[in-house]
C-alpha positions in Angstrom: 68.5 260.8 -74.9 68.4 257.0 -74.5 71.3 255.4 -76.4 70.8 252.6 -78.9 73.0 250.4 -76.6 70.6 251.0 -73.6 67.6 250.2 -75.8 69.2 247.0 -77.0 70.0 246.0 -73.4 66.4 246.7 -72.4 64.9 244.5 -75.2 67.4 241.7 -74.5 66.5 241.8 -70.8 62.7 241.8 -71.6 63.0 238.8 -73.9 65.2 236.9 -71.4 62.6 237.6 -68.6 59.8 236.4 -70.9 61.6 233.2 -71.8 62.6 232.5 -68.2 59.0 233.1 -67.0 57.6 230.6 -69.6 60.3 228.0 -69.3 57.9 225.5 -68.0 55.0 226.4 -70.3 53.7 223.8 -72.6 51.5 224.2 -75.8 48.5 222.0 -76.6 46.3 221.6 -79.6 42.7 222.6 -78.7 39.2 222.6 -80.1 36.7 225.3 -79.2 33.4 224.4 -77.6 30.4 226.5 -76.2 30.8 227.2 -72.5 27.0 226.7 -72.1 24.6 225.4 -74.8 20.9 225.0 -74.4 18.1 223.7 -76.7 14.9 225.7 -76.1 11.3 224.5 -76.5 8.0 225.3 -74.9 5.5 223.2 -72.9 2.4 224.8 -74.6 0.7 224.2 -78.0 0.4 226.9 -80.5 1.4 228.4 -83.9 4.6 230.3 -84.4 3.7 233.9 -85.2 7.1 235.6 -85.1 10.7 234.5 -85.3 13.0 237.3 -84.0 16.5 235.9 -84.4 18.7 233.9 -86.7 21.9 232.0 -86.3 24.7 234.3 -85.2 22.4 236.8 -83.5 23.6 238.0 -80.1 20.7 238.3 -77.7 20.3 239.5 -74.1 18.9 237.5 -71.3 15.1 237.5 -71.5 14.9 238.6 -75.1 12.2 236.9 -77.2 13.6 234.4 -79.8 10.3 232.8 -80.9 6.7 234.0 -80.3 3.7 231.7 -80.5 0.4 233.4 -81.5 -0.5 235.0 -78.1 -4.2 235.7 -78.8 -5.6 232.4 -77.4 -3.4 232.6 -74.3 -4.5 236.2 -73.6 -8.1 235.1 -74.0 -7.6 232.3 -71.5 -6.1 234.8 -69.0 -9.1 237.2 -69.5 -11.6 234.3 -69.0 -9.7 233.0 -65.9 -9.8 236.5 -64.4 -13.5 236.7 -64.9 -14.0 233.3 -63.4 -12.0 234.3 -60.4 -14.0 237.4 -59.9 -17.3 235.5 -60.2 -16.1 232.8 -57.8 -14.9 235.3 -55.3 -18.3 237.0 -55.3 -20.0 233.7 -54.9 -17.7 232.8 -52.0 -18.4 236.0 -50.2 -22.1 235.5 -50.6 -21.8 231.9 -49.3 -19.9 233.3 -46.3 -22.6 235.8 -45.6 -25.3 233.2 -45.9 -23.4 230.9 -43.5 -23.2 233.8 -41.0 -26.9 234.3 -41.3 -27.6 230.7 -40.8 -25.3 230.5 -37.8 -27.1 233.4 -36.2 -30.5 231.7 -36.7 -29.1 228.5 -35.4 -27.9 230.3 -32.2 -31.4 231.6 -31.7 -32.8 228.0 -32.2 -34.5 229.0 -35.4 -32.5 226.5 -37.6 -32.0 222.8 -37.6 -28.6 221.1 -37.5 -29.2 219.9 -41.1 -29.8 223.3 -42.5 -26.7 224.7 -40.8 -24.6 221.9 -42.2 -26.0 222.6 -45.7 -24.9 226.2 -45.4 -21.4 225.1 -44.2 -21.1 222.7 -47.2 -22.2 225.5 -49.6 -19.5 227.8 -48.3 -16.9 225.0 -48.4 -17.8 224.3 -52.0 -17.6 228.1 -52.9 -14.3 228.3 -51.2 -13.0 225.3 -53.3 -14.3 226.9 -56.5 -12.5 230.1 -55.7 -9.2 228.3 -55.1 -9.7 226.4 -58.4 -10.2 229.7 -60.2 -7.0 231.1 -58.6 -5.1 228.1 -59.9 -6.6 228.4 -63.4 -5.6 232.0 -63.6 -2.0 231.2 -62.5 -1.9 228.4 -65.2 -3.3 230.7 -67.8 -0.7 233.4 -67.0 2.1 230.8 -67.1 0.9 229.5 -70.5 0.9 233.1 -71.8 4.5 233.5 -70.5 5.5 230.2 -72.1 4.2 231.3 -75.5 7.3 233.5 -75.7 10.6 231.5 -76.0 13.2 233.7 -74.4 17.0 233.6 -74.1 17.8 232.1 -70.6 21.0 234.2 -70.5 23.1 236.5 -72.6 23.6 234.3 -75.6 24.4 233.8 -79.3 21.9 232.0 -81.3 23.5 228.8 -82.7 20.4 227.7 -84.6 16.8 228.9 -84.9 14.7 226.0 -86.2 11.4 227.9 -86.1 9.4 229.2 -89.1 6.4 231.4 -89.1 3.2 229.3 -89.2 4.9 226.3 -87.7 2.5 224.2 -85.5 3.9 223.4 -82.0 2.2 220.3 -80.6 3.5 219.3 -77.2 1.4 216.2 -76.9 4.0 214.7 -79.1 7.8 215.2 -78.6 8.1 219.0 -78.1 10.1 220.4 -81.0 13.4 222.2 -80.5 12.6 225.8 -81.5 16.0 227.4 -81.0 19.5 226.5 -79.8 21.6 229.1 -77.9 25.0 229.3 -76.3 26.4 231.7 -73.8 27.7 234.8 -75.5 31.3 236.0 -75.1 32.5 232.9 -73.2 34.0 229.8 -74.9 35.8 226.7 -73.9 39.1 225.5 -75.4 39.2 221.7 -74.9 42.5 219.9 -74.7 43.6 216.4 -73.8 46.5 215.7 -71.5 48.3 212.5 -70.4 47.9 211.1 -66.9 51.4 212.2 -66.0 50.6 215.8 -66.5 47.4 215.9 -64.4 49.4 216.5 -61.2 50.5 219.9 -62.6 47.0 221.1 -63.4 44.5 222.7 -61.0 41.1 224.5 -61.4 41.4 228.3 -62.1 45.0 227.9 -63.3 45.8 230.6 -65.8 46.2 229.8 -69.5 46.6 231.5 -72.8 44.6 230.6 -75.9 45.8 231.5 -79.4 43.1 231.6 -82.1 43.7 232.8 -85.7 46.5 235.2 -84.6 44.6 236.5 -81.5 45.5 235.8 -77.9 43.0 235.3 -75.1 43.4 235.0 -71.4 41.6 232.1 -69.7 41.7 229.6 -66.8 41.2 225.9 -66.3 37.4 225.3 -65.8 37.3 221.5 -65.7 39.7 218.6 -65.4 38.0 215.3 -66.3 38.1 212.5 -63.8 37.7 209.9 -66.5 39.8 209.2 -69.6 37.7 210.3 -72.5 40.1 209.5 -75.2 42.9 207.0 -75.6 45.4 209.9 -75.7 44.4 211.5 -72.3 42.0 213.3 -70.0 39.9 216.2 -71.1 40.7 219.7 -69.8 38.5 222.7 -70.5 39.8 226.2 -70.4 37.2 228.9 -70.2 37.9 232.3 -71.6 36.3 235.6 -72.6 36.0 235.8 -76.4 35.9 239.6 -76.4 33.0 239.9 -78.8 34.9 237.9 -81.4 32.8 235.6 -83.6 34.2 232.2 -82.7 32.7 228.8 -83.6 32.5 225.5 -81.9 34.9 223.1 -83.5 37.3 225.8 -84.4 41.0 224.9 -83.8 43.2 226.7 -81.3 46.4 226.4 -79.2 46.5 226.5 -75.5 49.6 227.4 -73.4 49.7 226.3 -69.8 
């Protein structure tokens, strides 16, 4: 059985070791920021048909946040496919006709002019086929762009879309949603010039927020003085699925 004396000695030793290992640690006031924040829009015109997320929703990469009415875009894809099929058939026929004309020319049954006309017709058919290919690619892209998706695992900061909203990109494209990277935050502090020499990228740090402790590392050390009281230092950390907010206060120990 372990005596109370030995337990006391153990705890005194542990506390002494902790204090000794943190003798050079320093605490800083910090403000939380998003590690990655993106404003999302779309390059196509349309009408919002569905809004799938609201502020605070955690979404996976590729998940649809806002959907424009896809019917017109799908119709464009169908039309472009039909045009491609038609132009391909016309191109093949122009090629066969050119081959026939070349055969007749070789047998001295066709003039130079008629052969050149056949070549021009085939070249024009080939160009129309390539244009149809390009139109189909563009139609498919527009259909893809009609869905505004999360570019990475994210938390929705703000969804400004409403069902029935008209999106007109010939004007300034509207911001449809704002997302930030999920489960990763920045704790921003300011340090004096004299302390910069003691800091380095990936240096471990601890972040205390509302009674919870998080492990992080230095992500950025500013090269310019951003405030009169020092240089900005960002500490990136895993928020462990906690609901944290930009602007929230914290403490950082380096």
